[in-house]
KOLKE-565246 format. One record per residue (C-alpha): x, y, z. Coordinates in steps of 0.25 Angstrom, whole numbers, plus 5000, padded with zeros to 4 digits. Each point is the difference from the previous one (the first is absolute). Layout:
<<X,Y,Z>>
...
This chain:
<<4973,4858,5548>>
<<5003,4999,4987>>
<<4985,4999,4995>>
<<4995,5012,4991>>
<<4988,5008,5002>>
<<4991,5001,4988>>
<<5003,5013,4994>>
<<4988,5007,5003>>
<<4997,5012,5010>>
<<4991,5009,5004>>
<<4996,5012,4991>>
<<5003,5013,5001>>
<<4985,5009,5000>>
<<5001,5008,4989>>
<<4986,5008,5005>>
<<5001,5009,5010>>
<<4997,5000,5016>>
<<4989,5005,5005>>
<<5005,5016,5001>>
<<5004,4999,5014>>
<<5014,5005,4998>>
<<4993,5010,4991>>
<<4992,5006,5008>>
<<5009,4999,5013>>
<<5012,5009,4990>>
<<4990,5007,4993>>
<<4993,5009,5011>>
<<4991,5006,4991>>
<<4989,4991,4997>>
<<4990,5000,4988>>
<<4989,4994,5006>>
<<4996,4991,5011>>
<<5002,4984,4996>>
<<4984,4997,5002>>
<<4998,5009,4989>>
<<5008,4994,4990>>
<<4993,4987,4998>>
<<4993,4995,4988>>
<<4986,5004,5003>>
<<4992,4989,4998>>
<<5008,4991,4996>>
<<5007,4994,5012>>
<<5013,5008,4994>>
<<5007,4987,4994>>
<<4999,4991,4989>>
<<5009,4989,4994>>
<<5000,4991,4987>>
<<4998,4985,5002>>
<<5005,4991,4989>>
<<5001,4986,4999>>
<<5013,4993,4998>>
<<4995,4997,4985>>
<<4997,5014,4996>>
<<4986,4996,4996>>
<<4993,5009,5010>>
<<5002,5012,5008>>
<<4991,5008,5008>>
<<5000,5010,5009>>
<<4997,5001,5016>>
<<4996,5011,5006>>
<<4997,5006,5013>>
<<5015,4996,5006>>
<<5009,5006,5011>>
<<5015,5000,5001>>
<<4998,4992,5014>>
<<4991,4990,4992>>
<<5003,4985,5006>>
<<5005,4992,4988>>
<<4989,4990,5005>>
<<4989,5011,4998>>
<<5004,5002,4987>>
<<4996,4985,4997>>
<<4987,5001,5006>>
<<5000,5012,4990>>
<<5006,4992,4987>>
<<4990,4988,5005>>
<<4989,5010,4997>>
<<5007,5005,4984>>
<<5006,4985,4997>>
<<4991,4990,5006>>
<<5014,4995,5006>>
<<4998,4996,5014>>
<<5011,5006,5009>>
<<5008,4986,5005>>
<<5003,4997,4982>>
<<5006,5014,4999>>
<<5014,5003,4998>>
<<5002,5015,5000>>
<<5012,5006,4994>>
<<5006,5014,4999>>
<<5014,5004,4994>>
<<5004,4985,5000>>
<<4996,4998,5015>>
<<4990,4991,5006>>
<<4989,5008,5009>>
<<4998,4994,5013>>
<<4990,5001,5010>>
<<5002,5009,5011>>
<<5006,5012,4992>>
<<4995,5012,4994>>
<<5001,5004,4987>>
<<5008,5012,5006>>
<<5010,4989,5005>>
<<5000,4994,4986>>
<<5001,5017,4994>>
<<4988,4997,4992>>
<<4997,5014,4991>>
<<4989,5004,4994>>
<<4995,4992,4987>>
<<5012,4993,5001>>
<<4997,4983,4996>>
<<4999,4990,5009>>
<<5002,4985,4993>>
<<4991,4989,5005>>
<<5003,4985,4998>>
<<4988,4991,5004>>
<<5004,4987,5003>>
<<4994,4986,4998>>
<<4988,4997,5008>>
<<5005,4988,5008>>
<<4996,4987,4997>>
<<4996,4988,5010>>
<<5013,4993,5006>>
<<5004,4990,5011>>
<<5001,5005,5013>>
<<5017,4999,4996>>
<<4998,5011,4990>>
<<4996,5010,5009>>
<<5013,5001,5006>>
<<5005,5005,4986>>
<<4990,5012,5002>>
<<5009,5011,5004>>
<<5009,4996,4988>>
<<4989,5004,4990>>
<<5001,5015,5002>>
<<5014,5001,4994>>
<<4999,4987,4991>>
<<4987,5000,4993>>
<<5000,5008,4987>>
<<5014,4996,4996>>
<<5003,5013,5009>>
<<5006,4992,5010>>
<<5015,5003,5006>>
<<5003,4988,5006>>
<<5007,4988,4994>>
<<4994,4985,4999>>
<<5007,4985,5005>>
<<4999,4997,4984>>
<<5006,5014,4998>>
<<5011,5001,5009>>
<<5003,4984,4996>>
<<5001,5003,4987>>
<<5011,5012,5002>>
<<5008,4992,5010>>
<<5000,4990,4986>>
<<5005,5010,4991>>
<<5010,5004,5010>>
<<5005,4987,5003>>
<<5001,5001,4984>>
<<5009,5011,5000>>
<<5008,4995,5011>>
<<5002,4987,4993>>
<<5005,5005,4988>>
<<5010,5009,5009>>
<<5015,4994,5002>>
<<5002,4996,5013>>
<<5009,5005,5009>>
<<5004,4985,5006>>
<<5011,4993,4994>>
<<5001,4996,4986>>
<<5002,4986,4995>>
<<5012,4995,4995>>
<<4997,5000,4985>>
<<5010,4990,4991>>
<<5007,5005,4988>>
<<4986,4997,4989>>
<<5012,4999,4990>>
<<4995,5009,4989>>
<<4999,5015,4997>>
<<5013,5010,5000>>
<<5000,5003,5015>>
<<5000,4990,5012>>
<<4995,5002,5014>>
<<5008,5008,5007>>
<<5005,5008,4990>>
<<5001,5015,5000>>
<<4993,5008,4988>>
<<4994,5012,4998>>
<<4983,4998,4999>>
<<4992,5012,4994>>
<<4988,5006,5005>>
<<4989,4997,4991>>
<<4992,5013,5004>>
<<5010,5011,4999>>
<<5011,4994,4991>>
<<5013,5002,5009>>
<<5009,4987,5005>>
<<5002,4997,5012>>
<<5011,4992,5007>>
<<4993,4985,5004>>
<<5004,4986,5003>>
<<4993,4987,4992>>
<<4992,4991,5011>>
<<4995,4991,4991>>
<<4999,4995,4986>>
<<4987,4996,4994>>
<<4993,4998,4986>>
<<4989,5003,4994>>
<<4989,4991,4997>>
<<4991,5001,4987>>
<<4988,4995,5007>>
<<4990,5009,5008>>
<<5011,4999,5013>>
<<5009,5013,5002>>
<<5011,4993,5005>>
<<5005,4988,5005>>
<<5013,4995,5005>>
<<5011,4992,4991>>
<<5004,4990,5008>>
<<4992,4990,4995>>
<<5008,4990,4993>>
<<4992,4997,4989>>
<<5001,5015,4995>>
<<5009,5001,4988>>
<<5015,5008,5002>>
<<5001,5008,4988>>
<<4989,5011,5002>>
<<5000,5013,4993>>
<<5005,5012,5009>>
<<4987,5008,4997>>
<<4993,4988,5007>>
<<5008,5002,5012>>
<<4996,5007,5013>>
<<5009,5006,5010>>
<<4996,5004,5014>>
<<5009,5009,5005>>
<<5002,5010,5013>>
<<5003,5014,5001>>
<<5011,5003,5008>>
<<4997,5014,5004>>
<<4984,4997,5002>>
<<4999,4987,5007>>
<<4986,5003,5003>>
<<4995,4999,4987>>
<<5004,4985,5001>>
<<5001,4991,4989>>
<<4996,5004,4985>>
<<4999,4992,4989>>
<<5005,5006,4986>>
<<5003,4994,4987>>
<<5013,4997,4994>>
<<5001,5015,4992>>
<<4999,5007,5013>>
<<5011,4994,5006>>
<<5014,5001,4998>>
<<5015,4998,5005>>
<<5002,5011,5009>>
<<5008,5012,4995>>
<<5013,5002,5005>>
<<5009,5006,4989>>
<<5002,5015,5001>>
<<5003,5004,4984>>
<<5009,5013,5001>>
<<4996,5013,4993>>
<<5009,4996,4987>>
<<4993,4986,4998>>
<<4987,5007,5000>>
<<4995,5001,4985>>
<<4988,5005,4993>>
<<4989,4989,4998>>
<<5004,4991,5012>>
<<4990,4996,5011>>
<<5005,5002,5013>>
<<4995,4999,5014>>
<<4998,5014,5006>>
<<4996,5007,5012>>
<<4989,5009,4999>>
<<4988,5008,5007>>
<<4988,5001,4993>>
<<4994,5010,5010>>
<<5013,5009,5004>>
<<5010,4999,4989>>
<<5010,5006,5007>>
<<5001,4990,5011>>
<<5002,4986,5002>>
<<4990,4989,4995>>
<<4998,4985,4997>>
<<5007,4992,4988>>
<<4996,5000,4986>>
<<5004,4994,4987>>
<<5003,5012,4991>>
<<5006,5002,4985>>
<<5010,5011,4999>>
<<4996,5012,4988>>
<<5010,5010,5004>>
<<5012,5001,5009>>
<<5006,5016,5004>>
<<5011,5001,5008>>
<<5006,5014,5003>>
<<5010,5006,5009>>
<<4991,5000,5011>>
<<4989,4988,4998>>
<<4999,4986,4994>>
<<4984,4997,4996>>
<<4994,4993,4991>>
<<4985,4999,4994>>
<<4995,4988,4999>>
<<4987,4993,4999>>
<<4994,4993,5013>>
<<4994,4985,4996>>
<<4989,4997,5007>>
<<4997,4985,4997>>
<<4998,4989,4989>>
<<4985,5009,4996>>
<<5010,5010,4994>>
<<4997,5011,5010>>
<<5012,5012,5000>>
<<5003,5013,5007>>
<<5005,5009,4988>>
<<5011,5009,5002>>
<<5006,4997,5013>>
<<5011,5007,5006>>
<<5009,4990,5008>>
<<5010,5007,5010>>
<<5005,4989,5007>>
<<5010,4996,4989>>
<<5010,4992,5010>>
<<4991,4991,5003>>
<<4994,4992,4987>>
<<4999,4986,5000>>
<<5003,4990,4988>>
<<4987,4990,4997>>
<<5007,4987,5004>>
<<4999,4988,4989>>
<<4987,4990,5002>>
<<5006,4988,5011>>
<<5009,5008,5005>>
<<4995,5001,5014>>
<<5011,5002,5012>>
<<4998,4989,5013>>
<<4997,5004,5014>>
<<5015,4999,5002>>
<<5005,5009,4990>>
<<4990,5012,5004>>
<<5004,5013,4992>>
<<4999,5015,5006>>
<<4986,5003,5003>>
<<4995,5012,4992>>
<<4996,5012,5005>>
<<4984,5004,4997>>
<<4992,5014,5005>>
<<4996,5001,5013>>
<<4988,4995,5004>>
<<4997,5013,5010>>
<<5002,5014,4993>>
<<5001,5006,5016>>
<<5012,4993,5004>>
<<5005,4992,4988>>
<<5000,4988,5008>>
<<5010,5002,5010>>
<<5000,4991,5011>>
<<5008,5010,5009>>
<<4989,5012,4997>>
<<4986,5002,5009>>
<<4989,5001,4990>>
<<4986,5002,5003>>
<<4996,4994,4986>>
<<5005,4985,4997>>
<<5001,4999,5015>>
<<4992,5003,5012>>
<<4991,5010,4998>>
<<5001,5006,5016>>
<<5014,4999,5002>>
<<5008,4996,4986>>
<<5008,4989,5006>>
<<5004,4988,4990>>
<<5001,4989,5012>>
<<4991,4989,5004>>
<<4993,4998,4986>>
<<4993,4989,5007>>
<<4994,5010,5009>>
<<4993,5009,4991>>
<<4987,5000,4995>>
<<4995,5005,4986>>
<<4987,5009,4999>>
<<4991,4995,4988>>
<<4996,5015,4999>>
<<5014,5008,4998>>
<<5008,4988,4998>>
<<5010,5005,5011>>
<<5009,4993,5010>>
<<4997,5000,5015>>
<<5008,4994,5011>>
<<4990,4993,5010>>
<<5008,5007,5013>>
<<5000,5015,4993>>
<<4983,5000,5000>>
<<4992,5004,5010>>
<<4996,4993,5008>>
<<5011,4991,4995>>
<<4997,4985,4996>>
<<5006,4989,5007>>
<<5001,4991,4987>>
<<4996,5000,4985>>
<<4983,5000,4999>>
<<4994,4988,4995>>
<<4990,5008,4990>>
<<5002,4999,4985>>
<<4999,5015,4999>>
<<5007,5010,5009>>
<<4997,5015,4998>>
<<5007,5012,5007>>
<<4996,5010,5012>>
<<4999,5011,4987>>
<<4993,4990,4989>>
<<4992,4993,5012>>
<<4985,5004,5001>>
<<4996,5004,5013>>
<<4988,4989,5002>>
<<4994,5007,5010>>
<<4997,5011,4991>>
<<4994,4990,4989>>
<<4984,4999,5000>>
<<4997,4984,4993>>
<<4987,4998,4995>>
<<4989,4997,5013>>
<<5008,5008,5008>>
<<4997,5014,5009>>
<<5006,5012,4994>>
<<5012,5005,5010>>
<<4998,5012,5008>>
<<5005,5013,4992>>
<<5007,5010,5010>>
<<4997,5011,4990>>
<<4985,4999,5001>>
<<5002,4995,5016>>
<<5004,5015,5001>>
<<4987,5007,4994>>
<<4991,5005,5009>>
<<4991,4991,4995>>
<<5005,4990,5006>>
<<5002,5005,5013>>
<<4985,5005,5000>>
<<4988,4996,5012>>
<<4991,5006,4989>>
<<4991,4990,4993>>
<<4997,5010,4989>>
<<5001,4995,4987>>
<<5010,5009,4993>>
<<5002,4991,4989>>
<<4988,5005,4992>>
<<5006,5016,4997>>
<<5006,5003,4987>>
<<5010,5006,5005>>
<<5006,4986,5006>>
<<5000,4991,4986>>
<<5012,5006,4996>>
<<5003,5002,4985>>
<<4997,4991,4989>>
<<5009,5008,4991>>
<<5012,5012,5001>>
<<5002,5012,4991>>
<<5015,4997,4994>>
<<4998,5010,4990>>
<<5007,5011,5009>>
<<5007,4999,5012>>
<<4996,5001,5012>>
<<5007,5013,5002>>
<<4993,5008,4987>>
<<4996,5013,5002>>
<<4988,5007,4990>>
<<4990,4991,4993>>
<<4999,4985,4998>>
<<5000,4998,4984>>
<<4987,4994,4996>>
<<4992,5005,5011>>
<<4993,5013,4996>>
<<4994,5009,5010>>
<<4987,4995,5005>>
<<5002,4985,4999>>
<<4990,4995,5012>>
<<5002,4987,5007>>
<<4993,4994,5011>>
<<5008,4995,5010>>
<<5013,5005,5005>>
<<5009,4989,4997>>
<<4996,5002,4985>>
<<5006,5015,5002>>
<<5013,4991,5005>>
<<5000,4991,4989>>
<<4999,5012,4991>>
<<5012,5008,5005>>
<<4994,5012,5003>>
<<5001,4998,5015>>
<<5006,4989,5005>>
<<4998,4998,5014>>
<<4987,4993,5003>>
<<4996,5006,5013>>
<<5009,5012,5002>>
<<4996,5013,4995>>
<<5015,5006,4997>>
<<5010,4992,4990>>
<<5013,5006,5000>>
<<5015,4999,5007>>
<<5005,5009,5011>>
<<5012,5003,4993>>
<<4995,5001,4984>>
<<4985,5005,5000>>
<<4985,4996,4999>>
<<4995,4993,4988>>
<<4985,5000,5004>>
<<4989,5001,5008>>
<<4986,4999,5003>>
<<4989,5008,5003>>
<<4991,4992,5011>>
<<4994,5009,5009>>
<<5008,4993,5011>>
<<5003,5014,5007>>
<<4991,5010,5006>>
<<5010,5011,4994>>
<<5000,4996,4986>>
<<4992,5012,4991>>
<<4998,4997,4985>>
<<4998,5010,4990>>
<<5002,4992,4988>>
<<5014,5006,4993>>
<<5005,5002,5011>>
<<4998,4993,5016>>
<<5007,5000,5014>>
<<5005,4988,5003>>
<<5004,4996,5014>>
<<5010,4989,5004>>
<<5002,4987,5005>>
<<5005,4997,5014>>
<<4994,5003,5013>>
<<4990,4988,5002>>
<<5001,4987,5007>>
<<4998,4991,4990>>
<<5007,4987,5007>>
<<4993,4986,5000>>
<<4995,5000,4985>>
<<4993,5012,5000>>
<<4996,5009,4988>>
<<4996,5014,5006>>
<<4999,5004,5015>>
<<4999,5016,5006>>
<<5012,5010,5002>>
<<5007,4996,5010>>
<<5013,5007,5000>>
<<5007,5012,4993>>
<<5006,4997,4986>>
<<5013,5002,4994>>
<<5007,5001,4987>>
<<5006,4988,4999>>
<<4998,4987,4990>>
<<4988,5004,4992>>
<<4998,5013,5004>>
<<5014,5004,4997>>
<<4998,4992,4987>>
<<4990,5010,4995>>
<<5007,5011,5004>>
<<5011,4996,4992>>
<<4990,5003,4989>>
<<5001,5015,5002>>
<<5009,5008,4992>>
<<5006,5007,5013>>
<<5011,4994,5011>>
<<4994,4991,5010>>
<<4997,5007,5012>>
<<4996,4990,5012>>
<<4996,5011,5009>>
<<4991,5011,4991>>
<<4999,4993,4989>>
<<5002,5007,4987>>
<<4994,5007,4988>>
<<5004,4998,4984>>
<<5002,5012,4991>>
<<4997,4992,4988>>
<<4992,4989,5004>>
<<4998,4995,4988>>
<<5015,4995,5001>>
<<4998,4991,5009>>
<<4998,4985,5000>>
<<4987,4996,4995>>
<<4991,4991,5007>>
<<4990,4991,4996>>
<<4986,5002,5006>>
<<4990,4991,5002>>
<<4985,5003,5006>>
<<4991,4990,5008>>
<<4986,4997,5001>>
<<5000,5004,5015>>
<<5006,5012,4998>>
<<4986,5004,4996>>
<<4997,5004,5014>>
<<5009,5011,5000>>
<<5002,5004,4984>>
<<4990,5002,4988>>
<<5013,4996,4992>>
<<4999,4984,5006>>
<<4995,4992,4990>>
<<4986,4991,5000>>
<<5008,4987,5001>>
<<5012,4994,5002>>
<<5013,5006,4998>>
<<5003,5011,4989>>
<<5014,5005,4995>>
<<5000,5015,5000>>
<<5012,5004,4994>>
<<5015,5006,5003>>
<<5000,5011,5012>>
<<5013,5006,5005>>
<<5000,5005,5015>>
<<5002,5015,5003>>
<<5001,5002,5014>>
<<5001,4991,5012>>
<<4998,5006,5014>>
<<4998,4995,5015>>
<<4987,5003,5007>>
<<4990,4996,5012>>
<<4990,4991,4994>>
<<4985,4998,5003>>
<<5004,4989,5009>>
<<5010,5009,5009>>
<<5012,4995,4994>>
<<5010,5005,4992>>
<<4999,4996,4986>>
<<5008,5003,4987>>
<<4993,5004,4989>>
<<5002,5004,4985>>
<<4993,5006,4988>>
<<5001,4993,4987>>
<<4997,5007,4986>>
<<4995,4992,4989>>
<<5009,5000,4986>>
<<4998,4992,4990>>
<<4996,5001,4985>>
<<4988,4992,5001>>
<<4988,5005,5005>>
<<4993,4996,5014>>
<<4990,4989,5002>>
<<4989,5010,5005>>
<<5001,5009,4990>>
<<4992,5001,4987>>
<<5012,4997,4990>>
<<5004,4988,5010>>
<<4989,4994,4999>>
<<4999,5001,4984>>
<<5014,4994,5000>>
<<4996,4989,5009>>
<<4989,4995,4991>>
<<5008,5001,4988>>
<<5011,4992,5006>>
<<4989,4991,5004>>
<<5005,5001,5015>>
<<4990,4991,5010>>
<<5001,4993,5014>>
<<5011,4989,5000>>
<<4996,4988,5009>>
<<5010,4989,5004>>
<<4997,4989,4990>>
<<4988,4990,5004>>
<<4995,5010,5009>>
<<4987,5003,4990>>
<<4997,4986,5002>>
<<5004,4999,5013>>
<<4988,5011,5003>>
<<4992,4993,4990>>
<<4999,4986,5006>>
<<4998,5008,5013>>
<<4987,5006,4996>>
<<4994,4988,4993>>
<<5004,4993,5014>>
<<4991,5012,5006>>
<<4990,4999,4990>>
<<4999,4985,5002>>
<<4997,5000,5015>>
<<4989,5011,4996>>
<<5005,5013,5011>>
<<4991,5012,5002>>
<<4998,5011,4993>>
<<5015,5005,5000>>
<<5012,4994,4997>>
<<5013,5005,5001>>
<<5011,4994,4992>>
<<5009,5011,5002>>
<<5004,5013,5006>>
<<4990,5012,4995>>
<<4994,4988,4990>>
<<4986,4995,5004>>
<<4988,4993,4993>>
<<4986,5004,5002>>
<<4987,4995,4992>>
<<4994,5011,4992>>
<<4984,5004,5000>>
<<4999,4987,4991>>
<<5006,4991,5009>>
<<5013,4998,4991>>
<<5012,5001,5006>>
<<5010,5010,4995>>
<<5016,5002,5003>>
<<5003,5012,5003>>
<<5015,5004,4998>>
<<5005,4985,4999>>
<<5015,4998,4994>>
<<4993,4987,4992>>
<<4991,5010,4992>>
<<5006,5000,4985>>
<<5005,5015,4996>>
<<4996,5005,4988>>
<<5010,4999,4991>>
<<5008,5014,4997>>
<<5010,5002,4988>>
<<5012,5002,5006>>
<<5011,5012,4997>>
<<5011,4994,4991>>
<<5014,5001,5005>>
<<5007,5010,4994>>
<<5015,4999,4995>>
<<5009,5014,4999>>
<<5007,5002,4987>>
<<5013,4998,5005>>
<<4996,4985,5004>>
<<4992,4999,4987>>
<<5013,5002,4993>>
<<5008,4991,5010>>
<<4991,4989,4998>>
<<5001,5001,4985>>
<<5015,5000,5000>>
<<5001,4988,5008>>
<<5001,4991,4989>>
<<5005,4987,5008>>
<<4986,4999,5008>>
<<4991,5004,4989>>
<<4992,4989,5001>>
<<4998,5001,5016>>
<<4997,5015,4997>>
<<4990,4997,4989>>
<<4992,4992,5012>>
<<5002,5008,5012>>
<<4994,5011,4992>>
<<4987,4994,4996>>
<<4997,5002,5016>>
<<5001,5015,4999>>
<<4984,5000,5000>>
<<4999,4993,5013>>
<<5006,5013,5007>>
<<5007,4997,5012>>
<<5003,4986,4997>>
<<5008,5003,4990>>
<<5012,5002,5010>>
<<4996,4984,5004>>
<<5003,4997,4987>>
<<5013,5006,4999>>
<<5003,4994,5012>>
<<4996,4985,4997>>
<<5008,5001,4985>>
<<5013,5005,5006>>
<<5000,4992,5010>>
<<5015,4995,5004>>
<<4998,4984,5000>>
<<5013,4999,5011>>
<<4995,5010,5011>>
<<4987,5001,4995>>
<<4999,5015,5001>>
<<4998,5011,4989>>
<<5016,4999,4993>>
<<5010,5010,5003>>
<<5010,5003,4992>>
<<4996,4991,4990>>
<<5006,4992,4990>>
<<4992,4995,4987>>
<<5007,4988,4996>>
<<4999,4994,4986>>
<<4989,4992,5003>>
<<4992,5012,5002>>
<<5001,4998,5017>>
<<5001,5010,5008>>
<<5008,4999,5015>>
<<5007,5007,5010>>
<<5013,5002,4997>>
<<5004,4997,5015>>
<<4992,4986,4998>>
<<5008,4998,4987>>
<<5011,5002,5007>>
<<4997,4990,5011>>
<<4997,4990,4991>>
<<5014,5002,4992>>
<<5007,4999,5014>>
<<4995,4986,5003>>
<<5005,4996,4986>>
<<4983,5000,4993>>
<<5004,5007,4986>>
<<4985,4997,4997>>
<<4988,5009,4999>>
<<4993,5000,5012>>
<<4987,5000,4992>>
<<5001,4990,4988>>
<<5014,4993,5004>>
<<5005,5007,4987>>
<<5016,4997,4999>>
<<5005,5014,5001>>
<<5015,4997,5002>>
<<5010,5002,5011>>
<<5005,5013,4992>>
<<4986,5007,4999>>
<<5000,5015,4999>>
<<4991,5004,5009>>
<<4994,5014,4997>>
<<4987,5007,5007>>
<<4989,5005,4994>>
<<5001,5014,5001>>
<<4987,5003,4994>>
<<4992,4990,5008>>
<<5005,5003,5013>>
<<4996,5017,4997>>
<<4987,4994,4997>>
<<4998,4991,5012>>
<<5005,5013,5009>>
<<4990,5009,4995>>
<<4988,4989,5001>>
<<5006,4996,5014>>
<<5007,5011,5006>>
<<5010,4997,5012>>
<<4996,4984,4999>>
<<5016,4999,4998>>
<<5003,5004,5014>>
<<5007,4990,5007>>
<<5003,4990,4991>>
């Protein structure tokens, strides 16, 4: 029971689940799941890297449902390593056969490490029994412990125990006839670590030998009787700390027991006495130290002494310490005047070991006594937790123990790891309750849903603004294009992977996607009629379905209605008198809307700017069921991407289709494989893209993403006169701004450079309420406050000592610049 399992548990999955929960909650679906699969690539690819980092290859045409044994075969094709010699690791866990990539939460373009086992040598039959151990112990990655390790560990433990004092009865020592103090004399012994004096008793006296041996008994009659005091070793036992056993001290750390209390008039400046002092809490009772009196102060109310605390022979001291317990100041006795046991003086009072109960034996305490009942009875039936150092009665535990366990280590229920949740190397994964509740886990369909891009999950997340941000996303101009919806989610423009509306029913809608999912949608470009969500049965992980019931003004429908500048009306709808006063909605058009609208993009997804809700109303749709309709009108200063001005601006900004990392390489590899396989005249590397042979017999790639676009001159990012003036006045960050301003020629990428330059090293976000330190680093004031509360008074970036009394002055100029460049980034921080 006391055995502690290793502190390695199941990792929490970083990437998103297959979208079933989103689809069920969203109601309005952007597109069927089958249409979200990556064309021609098998949707998913990962990077496989050897453990030494010397070789990395991409493995394409995978799925979330690909089994580990299937992945081993693909790695064998790329690396030439037999499956039985492969050990695969992902996020610190060893991947085992029988599980899928989804079980290990492997994401798009993630790295899986490969450790190659050594080829098994031809060994006698006896060694075959140890083959199972090879998987966990070869290549230095084993978690087991060999017998030699165990024996060596036990040997070390034996040495430690040998140095510990025995609790058995000590032998009867005889007086050696040298030294100032005899056996059984009561003395004061100094703790060499803290410099305080404690009451002790001499149990043995030995001498130093001027040889390699440290100590030896002095009962040998051949030893001389006249021995210098500095060569004497005293074996003492502390009276209040018997658990420390017998301690060997030199003569300078042992002296006669202090027993004479000095009166106030007997104290003089410059006198060395023994006082009670607490270095951590000067007003509380502490331990006993030597002190040199520096000043006496007496008033009608109080008497106090300022003294220098002496901490030992090394000369360390604490200066200007105020001594309040002036009635308990002891005289330092003359050397050799120790009192015997029969003449035991009064016991000195030291500070309490437990600050909670002040060592009161009649008071229950959950700090120094049983952590459950607080009782101080039955100390022999208490167990100390090796993690939190709290005591527990064996009968207070749940379930109670009948006796003290024999195990060396013991951990209380709060500190102990549940062995059933620990996955060791070579073990199968534990069943996840979260994944068991997913629709994909209970589905009887054999369709491989793991190839959909909506299922791969985000590989990064937009943190420049909070998720409930209204208006444009800084650094995302109108006309920005993405190949897949998951990329739109990563950019922060529209965060849901599948749902068409992103919002909160008590706040409003932040963004929506026009994907042609409803036949009632009408798109006029600068304005469009949008159909609300709901009224469809999306159970079983469905992305879309036919209208089967009436829609209600709840959830996302209500959220979109709240954006209208009119009181909410869930019966007849409402129309805004000033539609521009409504809340802004980011609109993304999807290529699938092309079947109903000429304003949809030719490929992927495109951000079309800010729209406002003019009115909303209920009506009977083409399906015969009640639907909620919304009229949205464009209200954006940037030109629309389908206009001539918008197209010219997109060219100036260098806006092109953005693909996931590694996507173009995966498509190129797939095309190369098909060429090698000798496909026929037509070959489809992707949707809407095909190869065909020209009259000359050469293959031409039509609209391929792998084609190298012609380089165009990017329009520089333009700063306002106010922003230029503020940057010039921020003299503390002049060097950083000089580097950042060089990126103005790169257009929208300038904001990425600003974000990188002014990143807080603590929270890894753009600094908010920045403090520019004397060492020219920018840190959030809240982050620096937390550092100072933790008694860390140095710069988080370079560890420059700022000092405890450092004044945190906000850089208002820098804050104003960042607010203008990233509007709304401080919301929620």
